[in-house]
BAFI-3210 file (N, C-alpha, C; in Angstrom, 3 decimals, decimal comma, padded with zeros to 6 digits):
// residues 199
n [1|2|3|4|5|6|7|8|9|10|11|12|13|14|15|16|17|18|19|20|21|22|23|24|25|26|27|28|29|30|31|32|33|34|35|36|37|38|39|40|41|42|43|44|45|46|47|48|49|50|51|52|53|54|55|56|57|58|59|60|61|62|63|64|65|66|67|68|69|70|71|72|73|74|75|76|77|78|79|80|81|82|83|84|85|86|87|88|89|90|91|92|93|94|95|96|97|98|99|100|101|102|103|104|105|106|107|108|109|110|111|112|113|114|115|116|117|118|119|120|121|122|123|124|125|126|127|128|129|130|131|132|133|134|135|136|137|138|139|140|141|142|143|144|145|146|147|148|149|150|151|152|153|154|155|156|157|158|159|160|161|162|163|164|165|166|167|168|169|170|171|172|173|174|175|176|177|178|179|180|181|182|183|184|185|186|187|188|189|190|191|192|193|194|195|196|197|198|199]
n.u [064,368|065,358|065,420|064,141|066,274|066,274|066,228|069,370|070,330|071,396|072,496|072,727|073,308|075,046|077,404|080,803|082,577|082,939|081,232|079,469|080,738|083,372|084,174|084,050|086,089|088,316|088,268|088,642|091,272|092,692|092,131|093,363|095,984|096,467|096,276|098,530|100,414|100,173|098,336|095,845|093,722|093,417|092,656|090,190|088,707|088,699|087,450|084,974|084,021|083,893|081,872|079,645|079,518|080,524|079,387|080,182|078,939|077,645|079,283|081,679|084,324|084,602|083,720|085,536|087,810|087,175|087,320|090,038|091,260|090,573|091,880|094,498|094,711|094,707|092,357|090,419|087,714|086,338|086,852|085,295|082,813|082,749|082,550|080,097|078,336|078,170|077,140|074,656|073,092|073,885|074,966|073,508|073,934|074,327|076,813|078,673|077,976|078,578|081,356|082,143|081,209|082,801|085,364|084,936|084,733|087,397|088,761|087,697|088,615|091,471|092,380|090,924|091,118|089,094|087,927|085,579|083,372|084,057|083,830|081,132|080,549|082,372|081,555|078,907|079,213|080,630|079,489|078,583|080,836|082,901|085,103|087,541|088,235|088,495|090,889|092,386|090,416|089,499|091,631|091,753|089,228|089,347|091,443|090,223|088,116|089,571|090,855|088,616|087,563|089,408|089,324|088,838|087,352|084,509|082,725|081,464|083,473|082,444|079,256|076,621|076,587|074,882|071,469|070,424|068,925|068,549|068,662|066,499|065,265|067,388|068,742|068,616|070,546|073,049|075,201|074,035|074,563|077,344|078,485|078,964|079,509|079,585|077,850|079,852|082,200|085,727|086,758|088,064|089,971|090,989|093,588|095,347|094,329|094,188|096,294|095,779|093,926|095,103|096,886]
n.v [066,307|069,694|071,747|075,003|077,597|079,943|083,539|085,289|087,026|089,853|089,397|090,749|089,347|087,410|088,644|088,802|090,282|092,755|094,952|096,558|098,885|098,721|096,248|096,896|098,867|097,300|095,465|097,232|098,188|095,784|095,119|097,250|096,847|094,404|095,307|096,940|094,949|093,811|091,747|090,503|088,759|088,859|091,544|091,439|089,560|090,736|093,121|092,229|091,193|093,559|094,867|093,141|092,770|094,987|097,477|098,595|098,569|100,860|102,937|104,503|103,569|100,739|099,634|100,719|099,462|096,792|097,004|097,748|095,437|093,579|094,771|094,553|091,828|091,557|091,603|093,464|093,587|092,399|094,342|096,461|095,238|095,084|097,818|098,284|096,871|098,495|100,799|099,958|099,130|100,085|102,726|105,701|108,423|111,175|112,368|110,500|108,373|109,468|109,634|106,887|106,115|107,660|106,601|104,013|104,455|105,231|102,822|101,256|102,709|102,808|100,214|098,348|099,265|100,654|103,268|104,371|103,189|103,911|106,667|107,277|106,864|108,711|111,218|111,347|111,473|113,737|116,291|116,056|115,284|114,811|117,062|115,811|114,322|116,012|117,259|116,152|115,765|117,204|116,911|114,096|113,499|114,818|113,413|110,882|111,424|112,029|109,548|107,916|108,859|107,875|105,176|101,790|099,884|097,906|096,326|096,703|096,550|096,048|095,655|098,159|100,639|099,751|100,548|102,478|100,837|100,847|100,048|098,988|096,410|094,878|095,655|094,178|092,207|093,067|094,708|097,576|101,047|102,752|105,088|108,628|110,121|112,626|112,883|112,603|113,348|112,905|109,553|107,851|105,920|106,593|107,921|105,729|103,983|105,299|105,108|102,819|103,508|105,114|105,663]
n.w [097,077|097,394|100,302|100,608|101,453|104,165|103,701|103,751|106,634|108,489|111,706|114,751|117,088|116,320|115,801|114,869|116,353|118,998|118,512|115,779|114,741|115,781|114,712|111,976|111,809|112,400|110,279|108,145|108,702|108,396|105,735|104,406|105,218|103,942|101,318|101,224|101,353|098,919|098,681|097,183|097,712|100,515|100,772|099,451|101,051|103,665|103,083|102,227|104,645|106,096|104,693|105,130|107,972|109,284|108,746|106,357|103,849|103,128|102,402|100,161|100,370|100,721|098,300|096,572|097,548|096,930|094,140|093,855|094,825|092,829|090,659|091,503|091,374|088,690|087,217|085,659|084,784|086,884|088,754|087,799|088,141|090,961|091,648|090,455|092,115|094,402|093,159|092,167|094,378|097,050|097,451|097,847|097,655|095,473|094,720|095,672|094,051|091,566|091,823|091,962|089,470|087,765|088,373|087,555|084,808|084,308|084,769|082,698|080,508|080,871|081,718|080,289|077,780|076,322|075,268|074,140|075,464|078,062|077,960|078,207|080,963|082,086|081,055|081,996|084,734|085,369|086,094|088,762|090,076|092,878|094,720|095,392|093,220|091,114|090,232|088,012|086,201|083,873|082,047|081,868|080,805|078,334|077,120|076,975|075,219|072,870|072,433|072,127|069,740|067,955|068,345|067,315|068,386|068,593|070,082|073,295|076,253|078,753|080,396|080,337|082,944|085,922|086,751|089,573|092,212|094,872|098,428|099,718|099,565|100,348|102,641|104,999|104,848|105,525|107,943|109,757|108,818|110,228|109,909|109,691|107,520|104,918|101,866|099,014|100,252|100,687|100,621|103,472|102,964|100,496|099,954|100,072|098,211|095,767|093,832|092,387|090,544|088,748|085,763]
ca.u [064,101|066,076|064,641|064,497|066,935|065,765|067,118|070,457|069,999|072,376|072,016|073,690|073,667|076,119|078,531|082,092|083,349|082,134|080,164|079,588|081,739|084,712|084,472|084,323|087,411|089,306|088,270|089,254|092,716|093,258|092,040|094,401|097,270|096,586|096,561|099,943|101,220|099,813|097,594|094,508|092,721|093,200|091,856|088,827|088,029|088,460|086,456|083,688|083,609|083,544|080,564|078,592|079,427|081,111|078,750|080,879|078,172|077,022|080,304|082,425|085,621|084,597|083,559|086,835|088,732|086,843|087,886|091,501|091,619|090,481|092,949|095,725|094,691|094,800|091,036|089,705|086,257|085,864|086,903|084,081|081,690|082,758|081,977|078,681|077,557|077,902|076,304|073,304|072,299|074,221|075,322|072,392|074,374|074,610|078,244|079,358|077,692|079,363|082,757|082,322|080,989|084,020|086,448|084,549|085,139|088,859|089,163|087,326|089,509|092,888|092,698|090,253|091,398|087,813|087,565|084,195|082,498|084,449|083,387|079,757|080,631|083,091|080,724|077,701|079,539|081,439|078,797|078,466|082,100|083,369|086,365|088,729|088,546|088,438|092,196|092,798|089,229|089,425|092,642|091,378|088,079|089,822|092,194|089,275|087,416|090,506|091,052|087,344|087,418|090,318|089,162|088,142|086,654|083,076|081,949|081,834|084,197|081,603|077,854|076,389|076,471|073,526|070,623|070,328|067,653|068,464|068,890|065,288|065,053|068,632|069,396|068,630|071,637|074,313|075,141|073,605|075,622|077,869|079,229|078,240|080,157|078,741|077,917|080,871|083,446|086,786|086,832|089,261|090,949|091,388|095,031|096,027|093,742|094,173|097,265|095,231|093,048|095,907|097,818]
ca.v [067,702|070,587|072,712|076,393|078,199|081,270|084,587|085,675|088,218|090,294|089,114|091,319|088,354|086,571|089,510|088,190|091,182|093,320|095,778|096,791|099,917|098,201|095,216|097,595|099,501|096,232|094,958|098,282|098,152|094,551|095,212|098,180|096,168|093,429|096,072|097,319|093,737|093,311|090,509|090,820|087,912|089,431|092,765|091,034|088,905|091,674|094,090|091,519|091,149|094,939|095,136|092,354|092,816|096,192|098,722|099,150|098,556|102,163|103,953|104,159|102,944|099,287|099,315|101,053|098,385|095,639|097,256|097,699|094,029|092,952|095,326|093,929|090,458|091,607|091,324|094,745|093,414|092,181|095,647|097,163|094,568|095,510|099,168|098,185|096,447|099,702|101,718|099,442|098,916|100,597|104,144|106,539|109,802|111,496|112,600|109,211|107,587|110,079|109,246|105,501|106,064|108,219|105,633|102,907|104,884|105,182|101,422|100,813|103,375|102,485|098,794|097,545|099,918|100,852|104,660|104,694|102,797|104,711|108,052|107,398|107,042|109,938|112,390|111,378|111,702|114,944|117,414|115,831|114,733|115,512|117,797|114,970|113,718|117,041|117,764|115,689|115,341|117,811|116,258|112,704|113,484|115,204|112,268|109,827|111,838|111,853|108,120|107,358|109,238|107,042|103,756|100,923|098,852|097,946|095,655|097,227|095,624|095,767|096,049|099,513|100,809|099,387|101,582|102,422|100,288|101,111|098,933|098,656|094,967|094,183|096,185|093,172|091,246|093,651|095,513|098,951|102,045|103,339|106,249|109,891|110,860|113,425|112,477|113,270|113,598|111,974|108,345|107,789|105,001|107,037|108,128|104,445|103,283|106,108|104,700|101,725|104,105|106,029|105,004]
ca.w [096,790|098,304|101,069|100,331|102,600|104,490|103,212|104,634|107,411|109,465|113,057|115,697|118,098|115,783|115,448|115,185|117,213|120,070|117,944|114,332|114,475|116,078|113,720|110,727|111,887|112,339|108,895|107,325|108,937|107,838|104,273|103,956|105,415|102,853|100,102|101,317|101,131|097,583|098,883|096,672|098,380|101,832|100,583|099,109|102,165|104,764|102,613|102,264|106,041|106,458|104,086|105,747|109,435|109,872|108,314|105,200|102,596|102,899|102,111|098,941|100,636|100,531|096,880|095,987|097,925|096,084|092,807|093,956|094,967|091,506|089,818|091,993|090,869|087,232|086,655|085,632|084,671|088,245|089,418|087,374|088,806|092,354|091,702|090,081|093,287|095,182|092,372|091,957|095,586|098,372|097,578|097,404|097,462|094,070|094,508|095,834|092,844|090,488|092,028|091,540|088,021|087,149|088,518|086,671|083,470|084,197|084,625|081,350|079,556|081,044|081,891|079,267|076,494|075,659|075,556|073,745|076,567|079,224|077,785|078,722|082,416|082,425|080,763|082,826|086,149|085,528|086,739|090,210|090,559|094,083|094,591|095,532|091,919|090,074|089,802|086,680|085,451|082,544|081,197|081,623|079,911|076,992|076,593|076,637|073,992|071,751|072,185|071,646|068,328|067,154|068,674|066,358|069,167|068,294|071,124|074,615|077,129|079,919|080,276|080,837|084,391|086,344|087,338|091,026|092,688|096,301|099,343|100,481|099,636|100,684|103,845|106,065|104,700|105,981|109,162|109,505|108,692|111,453|109,430|109,583|106,441|104,041|100,459|098,216|100,978|100,285|101,444|104,314|102,373|099,159|099,752|099,887|097,063|094,540|092,811|091,569|089,543|087,944|084,841]
c.u [064,797|065,106|065,078|065,091|066,323|066,722|068,196|070,067|071,182|071,779|073,043|074,140|074,814|077,332|079,853|082,993|082,443|080,991|080,470|080,709|083,159|085,115|084,812|085,700|088,522|089,413|088,951|090,772|093,348|093,192|093,129|095,795|097,509|096,895|098,032|100,879|100,962|099,119|096,138|093,422|092,402|092,362|090,404|088,083|087,735|087,449|085,065|083,148|083,183|082,154|079,457|078,396|079,878|080,529|079,349|080,089|077,741|078,001|081,122|083,723|085,643|084,515|084,839|087,866|088,452|087,479|089,405|091,993|091,620|091,564|094,295|095,843|094,855|093,484|090,179|088,193|085,630|085,885|085,664|082,866|081,606|082,171|080,486|077,798|077,192|076,958|074,861|072,468|072,618|074,463|074,247|072,828|074,814|076,100|079,062|079,172|078,476|080,831|083,004|082,126|082,223|085,152|086,186|085,004|086,645|089,367|088,877|088,261|090,933|093,192|092,070|090,400|090,135|087,307|086,135|083,214|082,795|083,878|081,971|079,785|081,304|082,222|079,517|077,996|080,180|080,749|078,747|079,749|082,584|084,760|087,593|089,094|088,666|089,794|092,546|091,608|089,167|090,404|092,251|090,213|088,496|090,586|091,256|088,517|088,294|090,673|089,777|087,147|088,287|090,082|088,387|087,349|085,153|082,206|082,388|082,484|083,379|080,168|077,691|076,266|075,046|072,763|070,584|068,946|067,465|068,518|067,643|065,074|066,265|069,233|069,485|069,820|072,978|074,093|074,675|074,799|076,046|078,638|078,341|078,845|079,130|078,938|078,972|082,160|084,474|086,792|088,141|090,353|091,512|092,891|095,809|095,576|094,007|095,133|096,743|094,332|093,788|096,829|098,546]
c.v [068,565|071,505|074,106|077,004|079,564|082,331|084,907|086,968|088,566|090,087|089,644|090,319|087,456|087,396|088,840|089,075|091,752|094,192|096,070|097,775|099,406|097,132|095,869|098,236|098,454|095,670|095,953|098,233|096,923|094,548|096,133|097,591|095,140|094,134|096,484|096,158|093,116|091,953|090,730|090,014|088,440|090,703|092,388|090,475|089,862|092,740|093,469|091,457|092,533|095,287|094,421|092,614|094,126|097,503|099,331|099,207|099,946|103,269|103,534|103,401|101,457|098,915|099,667|099,985|097,105|095,800|097,165|096,258|093,337|093,481|094,726|092,496|090,412|091,316|092,600|094,615|093,151|093,476|096,468|096,561|094,976|096,904|099,134|097,725|097,643|100,643|101,239|099,458|099,884|102,092|105,038|107,965|110,072|111,706|111,326|108,351|108,140|109,672|107,819|105,341|106,569|107,191|104,378|103,224|104,840|103,751|100,933|101,433|102,835|100,995|097,905|098,146|100,117|102,278|105,024|104,363|103,640|106,124|108,268|107,655|108,366|111,171|112,489|111,680|113,065|116,043|117,273|115,283|115,502|116,104|116,895|114,238|114,754|117,448|117,397|115,407|115,931|117,133|114,827|112,608|113,825|114,060|111,152|110,176|111,648|110,371|107,466|107,662|108,376|105,544|103,001|099,832|098,992|097,345|096,185|096,154|095,200|096,179|097,493|099,519|100,488|100,586|101,400|101,913|100,530|099,843|098,469|097,153|094,186|094,591|095,164|092,220|091,776|094,418|096,922|099,890|102,542|104,620|107,489|110,758|111,574|112,948|113,286|113,575|112,529|110,753|108,314|106,945|105,501|107,267|106,836|103,765|103,994|105,640|103,587|102,242|105,108|105,230|106,050]
c.w [097,843|099,030|100,687|101,599|102,893|103,967|104,249|105,341|108,304|110,843|114,054|116,769|117,632|115,351|115,809|116,049|118,283|119,564|116,484|114,030|114,692|115,060|112,371|110,707|111,777|110,916|107,961|107,468|108,290|106,306|103,730|104,142|104,313|101,534|100,076|101,061|099,761|097,645|098,464|097,392|099,782|101,761|100,345|100,325|103,314|104,358|102,638|103,695|106,538|105,925|104,855|107,228|110,061|109,413|107,058|103,906|102,174|102,541|100,893|099,190|100,303|099,056|096,127|096,324|097,137|094,700|092,835|094,084|093,606|090,569|090,219|091,479|089,348|086,547|086,636|085,460|086,043|089,048|089,073|088,068|090,279|092,530|091,398|091,237|094,158|094,460|092,269|093,237|096,726|098,485|096,976|097,092|096,035|093,807|094,696|094,593|091,656|090,600|091,556|090,039|087,280|087,201|087,692|085,241|083,283|084,036|083,211|080,313|079,654|081,040|080,825|077,867|075,665|075,929|075,158|074,869|077,803|079,147|078,321|080,222|082,786|082,187|081,688|084,301|086,409|086,336|088,261|090,839|091,791|093,881|094,639|094,246|090,804|089,508|088,362|085,771|084,039|081,585|080,862|080,647|078,488|076,344|076,161|075,351|072,753|071,404|071,655|070,165|067,425|067,333|067,598|067,072|068,949|069,400|072,490|075,487|078,343|079,609|080,744|082,357|084,825|086,902|088,851|091,419|094,176|097,127|100,073|100,621|100,100|102,018|104,976|105,984|105,197|107,280|108,819|109,389|110,069|111,128|109,424|108,478|105,572|102,611|099,725|098,943|100,606|101,194|102,240|103,674|101,038|099,018|099,510|098,591|095,742|093,451|091,914|090,448|088,657|087,035|084,047]
res [m|f|e|r|l|p|p|v|r|f|d|p|a|q|m|p|g|e|d|v|s|r|w|g|a|d|c|r|a|k|a|l|a|a|l|g|a|s|d|w|r|g|v|h|e|w|t|k|s|w|i|g|w|g|g|g|a|w|i|p|d|t|w|l|l|y|a|a|s|a|l|l|e|g|k|p|r|n|a|v|h|g|l|d|l|g|l|r|v|w|l|a|g|a|s|d|r|a|a|l|t|w|l|r|g|l|i|v|m|d|r|l|a|d|p|k|t|a|l|i|d|l|e|e|s|l|e|l|l|p|n|w|l|r|d|e|s|a|d|r|l|e|r|c|r|d|e|a|a|r|s|r|k|r|v|p|s|v|q|p|r|p|a|f|v|g|a|e|g|s|r|h|v|v|a|p|s|v|s|d|r|v|d|g|s|e|p|e|a|w|p|v|i|r|s|y|f|r|m]
***
């Protein structure tokens, strides 16, 4: 019979770097360098380390990098799943959640060719969409509505966006937040990541 393993916990004594903030900055730099080198696996692994040990679970940058890694690999459903992890547990801010929901909709529309399913995310996120995503939002939404009206797709490409449950039962598994960013502010990594969400 197998022994039940204790739950995974973040333990500062086992930090692989000097401190959470420094480790997070190093992981961020290495994930972005891997993205620049089109190394999807490197992006994924350094982002995972940033989430677990560098305080990255609490900001949109990491979830966007997870999605970009999956898009680089050619797996848009995995990209949606990466965004869903942030939406379900880690991002409590309404504007941050709207941003990830909007980008989720763009992936479903553009990469999975499912405008009917995408339209739900795009319409539900529009009101709280932060300024850094507003430039093309009206055109993208109109295009999605037009394509949804013509679409013959009957089975949704992805499950509905998960409900937010919060991190109360999960916060012990990752490093604490080291960010003082404001909800809805443009992620620092967005200028490098944005091209993966445009078609």
